TORPA-232458 format. One record per residue: x, y, z of N, C-alpha, C, O in turn; residue in one letter. Coordinates in steps of 0.1 Angstrom, whole numbers, plus 2048, in hexadecimal, padded with zeros to 3 digits. Layout:
# TORPA-232458
XYZXYZXYZXYZA/...
This chain:
# TORPA-232458
0FD93470C10B93971010F94470710E9426FAM/11394F70C11795A7041249586FD12D950702S/12695E6F113295D6EA13E9636F113C96D6F8A/14A95D6F11559626F815B96E6F215A9706E5P/1619766FA1699816F517797D6F117B9716F4T/17F9866EB18C9826E719497E6F319B9746F3V/1939866FE19A98270A19697571019E96D715Q/18997271018496671618995A70D18C94F713Q/18995B70018D9516F819C94D6FA1A09426FBA/1A49586FC1B29566FF1B494F70C1BC94670DL/1AD9547161AE94E7231AA93F7231B093772AM/19F93C71C19B92E71B1A59257151A791A719G/1AC92A70B1B69227041C291F70E1C791470EA/1C592A7151D092871F1CC91E72A1D591772FQ/1C091F72E1BB9157381BC9077341BF8FE73CT/1BB9057261BC8F77211CB8F37201CE8E771DL/1D48FC7221E38F97221EA8FF7171F68FC715G/1E490870F1EB90E7041F391A7091EE922710L/20091B7052089277082019347031FA9346F9P/20393F70A1FC94B7071FF9506F81F69546F1R/20C94F6F520F9546E720994B6DD2049516D2L/20993E6DF2029356D51F49396D31EE9396C8D/1ED93B6DF1DF93E6DE1DD94C6D61D394D6CFA/1E59556D91E49626D21E69616C31DE9666BBQ/1F09596BF1F39586B11E89506AA1E495469FV/1E29466B01D893E6AA1CB9466A91C39446A0L/1C894E6B31BC9566B31BD9616A81B39646A0L/1C99676A71CB97169C1C996A68E1C4970685L/1CE95D68D1CC9566801BD95467E1B9955672H/1B69506881A794E6861A095B68219695B67BA/1A69666871A09736841A59796761A0983671L/1AE9716701B49766631BD9826651BF98965BG/1C39836701CD98D6731DB9886731DD97C674R/1E59916731F398D6731F79886801F298D68BE/20197E68120597968E20C98269720C9806A3P/21198D69221899769B20E9A26A02129AB6A7H/2019A169C1F89AB6A01F19A96AE1E59AA6AFD/1FA9A56B71F59A26C51EF9AE6CC1E79AD6D5R/1F49BA6C81EE9C66CE1DF9C86CB1D89CD6D3A/1DC9C36BF1CD9C36BB1C59BB6C51BA9C06C9W/1CA9B06C91C39A86D31C09AF6E01B59AE6E6L/1CA9B66E41C99BE6F11BF9C96EF1B79CC6F8L/1C09D06E41B79DC6E11A89D76E019F9DF6E2A/1A69CB6DB1999C56D81959BA6E218E9B16DEH/19B9BA6EE1999AF6F718A9AC6FB1879A16FES/1829B66FA1749B56FD16B9B26F115F9B06F3D/1719B16E51699AE6D916499F6DB16B9966DFD/15799D6D61519906D71549896CA15398F6BFV/15897D6CB15B9756BF14F96E6B91469696C0L/14E96F6AC1429686A51459596A51509546A8D/13A9526A113B9436A214593D69914C93469DA/14794368D15193E68415F93F689167936688G/16294A68F16F94D6951719436A117C93D6A3I/1679426A91689396B516B92A6B01749246B6Q/1649266A61669186A117491669C17B90C69ED/17992069418691F68E19191F69919A917699A/18F9286A21999296AD19991C6B61A49176B9F/18D9166B918D90A6C01948FF6B919A8F66BFA/1928FE6AC1998F46A41A88F56A41AF8EC6A6S/1AD9026A31BB9046A41C19016B11CC8FB6B2Y/1B99046BC1BE9016C91C08F26CB1CA8ED6D1V/1B68EA6C71B78DC6C81C28D66C01C98CD6C5Q/1C58DB6B41D08D76AC1DD8DA6B31E68D16B4R/1DE8E56B91EA8E96C01EC8E06CD1F78DC6D0R/1E18DE6D41E28D56E01E68C76DC1EB8BF6E5L/1E48C36D01E88B66CB1F78B76C51FB8AE6BDN/1FE8C16C920C8C46C620F8C86B721B8C86B3T/2058CB6B02078CF6A220E8DD6A32098E66AAE/2198E069C21F8ED69C2168F869820E8F768FP/21790369E21090F69B21191368C208917685V/21E91168722191467921990C66F215911665A/2168FF67320E8F766A1FF8FC66A1F88FB660Y/1FB9006751ED9056771EB91266F1E1914668I/1F491B6701F392866A1F892865B1F4930653T/20191E65820691D64B21292564821692663CG/21792C65222393464F22C93565C227933667H/23893965A24193C66524B946662250947656K/24E94F66B25895A66926695466C26894D676E/27095666327D95166528795B65F28795E653F/28F96166829A96A66329497665B29997A651F/28897A66028198565927998264D27498B647G/27997564927197063E26596964226596164CL/25A96B63B24E96363E24E95763524C958629R/24F94B63A24F93F63324293863423C93763FL/23E93262923292962923791B62D240916627Q/23191563723590863B2298FF63D21E904640V/22B8F263C2208E863F2278DB6442338DB646D/2208D16452258C464A22F8BD6412348B3645A/2318C263523C8BC62D24A8C06312538BA62DR/24B8CA63A2588CF63E2588D264D24E8D3653V/2648D36532668D66612618E46632628ED65AL/25C8E766F2588F46732658FB67626C8F7680D/26990666F27690C67127791268026D919684P/28290F68628491469428C92169429592368CR/28A92969E29293669F2A09326A22A993A69EA/2A39276A92B19236AC2B992269F2C59246A0D/2B391E6942BA91C6882BF9296822C892967AT/2BA9346872C09416822CE9436862D694A680E/2D293B6912E093B6952E99366892F493C687T/2E592C6822EC9276772ED93166C2F8932666L/2E39386692E394265E2EC94D6622F495265AV/2EC95266E2F495D67330395967230C96166EE/30694D67631494867531994766732494B664W/31094265E31494165031794E64A320950643A/30E95864D31096664831D96C64D324973645L/32196965932E96E65E33A96865834496E655S/33995B65534495364E34695864035195863BC/33B95D63A33B96162C33C97062A33C97561EL/33E97763533D98663434898C62A345996624A/35398562A35E98B62136098361436998560DD/35697B61135797360434D9795FA3419795FCT/35297E5EF3499835E53429785DD34896D5DBP/33597A5DA32D9715D332F9625D833395A5D0T/32D9605E53309525EA3279485E431B94B5E1P/32C93C5E33239305DF3209285EB3299245F3S/3139265ED30E9205FA3049155F62FC9175EDV/30490A5FD2FA9005FC2F48FD60A2FB8FB614V/2E68FC60A2DF8F86162DA8EA6142D28E860BD/2DE8E161D2DB8D361B2CF8D06242CF8D3630L/2C58C961E2B98C66262B18D36282AD8D6633G/2AE8DA61D2A98E761F29B8E86242978F362AT/2928DE6232858DE62927D8EA62327B8EA617G/2788F362B2708FE62627990961E273912619S/28690661E28F91061829491B62129A92461DG/29191A62E2939246382A29296372A4936636A/2AB9206392B99256392BE92B62C2C493662CI/2BB9246212C09296142BA9366112C193F60CA/2AD9386132A69446102AB9506192AC95B614L/2AD94D6262B295762F2C095C62A2C396862BA/2C99526262D69566222D595E6152DD968613L/2CD95A60C2CB9615FF2C696F6012CA9795FAK/2BC97060A2B797E60D2C19876132C1993610H/2CA98161C2D498A6232E098C6192E699761AA/2E39836102EE9846072E99825F92EA9775F3R/2E398C5F32DD98A5E52E89865DB2E49805D0P/2F59895DE2FF9865D43039775D530A9725CCD/2FF9705DF3039625E12FC9595D72F195B5D3A/30394E5D32FE9445CB2F99395D43019315D9Q/2EC9375D52E692E5DF2E09225D82D99235CEL/2E49165DD2DE90A5D92D79045E62DB9065F1C/2CD8FC5E32C68F55EF2C28E75EA2BE8E55DFA/2C48DE5F32C28CF5F02B88C95FA2B88CD606V/2B08C05F52A88B85FE2A48AB5F82A28AB5ECD/2A48A16002A18935FB2928925F928D8885F2A/28A89B5FE27B89A5FE2768A45F32788B05F3S/27089E5E926A8A65DE25F8AF5E425D8BA5DFA/2588AA5EE24D8B35F42538BF5FB24E8CA5FAD/25E8BD6022658C860826A8D25FE2688DE600A/2708CD5F32758D65E92698DF5E326B8EA5E0L/25D8D95E22528E05DC24F8EC5E624C8F75E1A/24F8EA5F324D8F55FC2588FF5FB25590B5FBV/2648FB5FB26F9045FA26F90D5ED2719195EDA/26C9065E226C90D5D52609175D52629225D0Q/2559145DB24A91D5DC24E9295E424A9355E1A/2559275EF2599325F726393B5F02629485F0N/26C9355E927693D5E126F9455D62739515D4A/2659405CF25E9475C52569535CB25695E5C6Q/24F9505D624795A5DC2509665E224C9715E1R/25C9625E726596C5ED26E9725E227697C5E5L/26D96D5D62769725CB2859715CE28C97B5CCR/2899655D32969635D729C9575CE29694D5CEL/2A695A5C72AC9505BD2B49465C42C09495C8A/2AF93A5C62B792F5CC2B59235C22AA9215BDV/2C091C5BF2BF9105B72BC9045C02C49005C9A/2B18FD5BD2AD8F25C52B18E45BE2B08E35B2F/2B58DB5C62B98CE5C12B38C35CA2B28C35D6H/2AE8B85C32A88AD5C92B38A25CB2B989E5C1H/2B689E5D72C08945DA2C48935E82BF89A5F1G/2CD88A5EB2D28875F82DF88F5FB2E988C5F5S/2DE8996032EA8A16082F18A65FB2EC8AE5F4W/2FE8A35FA3068A95EF3068A15E230E8A45D9L/2FE8965E12FE88E5D52FB8965C83018925BEA/2F28A05C82F08A75BC2FC8AE5B62FC8B25ABP/3068B05BE3128B75BA31E8AE5B73298B25B6F/31B8A15B73268975B43268935A531B89459FE/3318905A033288A59332B87C59432E87559EA/32387658B32187C57E31588657D31188A572P/30F8895883038925883078A05822FF8A757CN/3148A45853198B057F3278AC57932C8A257CV/32C8B456F3388B15693448AF57234B8A5571G/3458B957C34F8B85863488BB59333F8C2594Q/34D8B459E3478B75AB3478C65AE3518CD5ACP/33C8CB5B333B8D95B63408DC5C433E8D55CDQ/3468E85C534C8EC5D23468F95D63429025CEH/3458FB5E433E9065EA34690E5F43509085FAF/34391A5F634992260034491E60E34A920618D/33791A60E33191561B32690B61831F90C60EA/32690162131B8F76213158F862E31B8F7639I/3088FA62E3008FC63B2F58F163B2EF8ED631V/2F18ED6472E78E36482E18E26562E88E3660S/2D48E06562CD8DD6622C78CF65F2BB8CE65CN/2CF8C46612CB8B765D2C38B06682C28B5673P/2BE8A46652B889C6702C389967A2CE895677P/2C089A6872CA8976912C489169E2CB8916A9Y/2B888C69D2B18866A92B38776A82B287169EV/2B78716B42B88626B42AB85C6B12A18616B5A/2AC8516A929F84B6A42968456AF28A8436ADS/29C8436BB29383E6C62918496D128D8466DCD/2938566CD2918616D72838636D927A8646D0D/27F8636E62718656EA26B8726E625F8736E4A/27487C6E326F8896DF2688896D12608926CDH/26B87E6C926587D6BC25687C6BD24F8806B3L/2518776C82428766C923C8846C92308856C4A/24288D6CF23D89B6D023E8A26C22368AB6C0V/24789D6BA2498A36AD24189B6A224589B696L/2378946A623088A69D22A89169022888A686K/22889E6902228A568522C8A867A2298AC66FH/2398A867E2448AC67524A8A066E249895674E/2508A166225589665A26088F66226A895665P/25E88266426887A66C27687A66528087A66BL/27587A65728287965028A88565129688564FS/28489065628C89D65829089E6672968A866BA/28D89466F29089567D29A88A6822A488D688L/29787D67F29F8726842AA86E67C2AA86F66FA/2B586A6822C286667B2CA85C6822D485F687S/2C58506822CC8456882CC8446972C584C69EG/2D383B69C2D28376AB2D78436B32D38446BFH/2E184B6AF2E68566B72E38646B12E786E6B6D/2DB8646A62D78706A02E18776972E0882692G/2ED8706952F887668D2FB870680304874679L/2F286767B2F586066E2F686A6632FF86965BD/2EC8736622ED87D6572F88876582FE88B64ED/2FB88B66430689466631388E66231C89465CI/31588166532187A66132287A65232D87C64CR/31787764B31787763C31B88563732288662DA/31588F63D31889D6383268A163A32C8A6631I/32B89E6453398A164834389A63F34C8A063AV/34088E63C34888663334788B62535288D61ER/33B88E62033A89361233F8A26113448A5607Q/33D8AA61B3408B861A34F8BB6183528C4611A/3578B261D3668B461B36A8B360C3748B8608S/3618AE6033648AD5F535D8B85ED35E8B95E1H/3558C05F434D8CB5ED34F8D95F33478E25F0H/35A8DB5FA35D8E86003698EE5F93738E65F6L/3698FA5F63759015F137F9025FC37A902608K/38B9045FA39590660539091260D38E91D608P/39091061A38B91B62337C91B62437792462BG/37591261D36691261E36290C62C369905633G/35591062F35090C63C34490263B33C903632W/3448F86443398F06463328F36543398F265EL/3268F765431F8FB6603128F366230A8F2659L/3118EC66D3068E36702FF8E667D3048E9687L/2F28E567C2E98E56882E88D768D2E98CE685E/2E78D669A2E68C86A02DF8C96AD2DA8D36B1H/2DE8BE6B42D78BD6C12DE8C46CC2EA8C76CBG/2D78C66D72DC8CE6E22E88C76E92F08CE6F0F/2EA8BA6E72F58B36EE2FF8AD6E43068A46E8D/2FF8B26D83078AB6CD3138B46C931B8AF6C0Q/3168BF6CF3208C86CA32E8C16CB3358C16C1A/3318BA6D533E8B46D63408A96CC34A8A86C5H/3358A16CA3368966C033889B6B233F8966AAA/3318A66AF3328AC6A13408B36A03468B2695V/3458B96AA3528BE6A935D8B36A63668B569EQ/35B8A86AD36489D6AB36389869C36D895696T/35789769735589268935C89C67F363897676L/35B8A96823618B36793708B267A3778B2670L/3758B16863848B168838A8A46823948A567BS/38389968438888C67E38888C66F390885668N/37F89466937F89565A38989F65438B8A0648Q/3908A765D39A8B06593968BE65939E8C7654G/38A8C265E3868D065F38E8D76693938D1673F/3908E46673988EC67038E8F76763838F8672E/3938FE68038B90968737E90368B37490A68BA/37D8F76903718F169436B8F86A13738F96AAV/35F8FB6A03599036AC34A9016AC3448FC6A2Q/3449056B73359046B83309126BC33791A6C3S/3239146B931C9216BC31091E6C43099146C1R/30C9276CD3009256D52F492A6CE2F59346C6P/2E89256D12DC92A6CC2D79356D62DE9396DFD/2CA93A6D42C59456DC2C49416EB2C394A6F3I/2C49346EE2C392F6FC2D092D7022D192870DA/2DB92F6FA2E892D6FF2ED91F6FE2F891B703G/2E69166F72EA9086F42F29076E82EF90D6DEI/2FD8FF6E83058FD6DC2FD8F66D22FC8E96D3L/2F88FD6C82EE8F76BF2F48F56B12EF8ED6A9R/2FF8FC6AD3058FB6A03148F96A131B8FF6AAC/3198F16993288EE69932C8EE68A3268EA681T/3388F468933E8F567B34D8F467B3548F5685G/3528F366F3618F366D3648F865F35B8F9656G/3718FC65D37690165137F8F764A3878F1650Q/37C8F563D3858EC6353928F36333938FF62FW/39D8EC6353AB8F26353AD8F96273A88F461CP/3B59036273B890A61A3C39026133C5903607T/3CB8FA61B3D58F16153D48E461C3D48E3628V/3D48D96133D38CC6193E08C46153E18B8619K/
């Protein structure tokens, strides 16, 4: 049997059920090329693949068909213009989360040297994107997973972005007696776990850390904790911005309103789904 060409390899992967884009990115990875270099595949569609490339590509295809994220296979993911290194210690950053970054930047546009904390930072995607866009911002990032913090810190060092990392649960690192006085921020942002613990979709996400996905019977346990804690760590007029599930906007709005937040609102993701909800802590209480 003759060795397949680039085009034949891609078609074979798609026949097995792999989306075209996934097949292209994985073949480029096997070839040692950049994931955006899809024009190269078209220009070299008749090139014959050697045995080593074939074997690597076949392995990547099988891993992807077993629902492993492309980012884990390639070891990196683009987020808000930054190339992040990712692996199974952290969630695969989603493009939808860029909605949260854009919203935070708009809320902080008129605030000089804003202080911001990213809760449950994972790969560091949100914190690093904010620091890259606002070099004057004072960024902190928190995660309860030491493994996740190691990934985030490595990304920060490689990208040369100064973020202060803290190991702990949500805002606990900024509570007395951990600090002399409770620390307050201009914005608190988070993409916390928000999937119900019995949600069938968790089976599809089996390669990603469960602790970063599931949050109680209705998926809102961690969001409840963050909303409760955030009211003690925001400056007057500061913002709490949260990513959540596709059907949780109303519930999160209610949690924020009941806690005393004002200007409570939700923002849609790139698919038009209300994916982020936030509120502003009153300037006078």
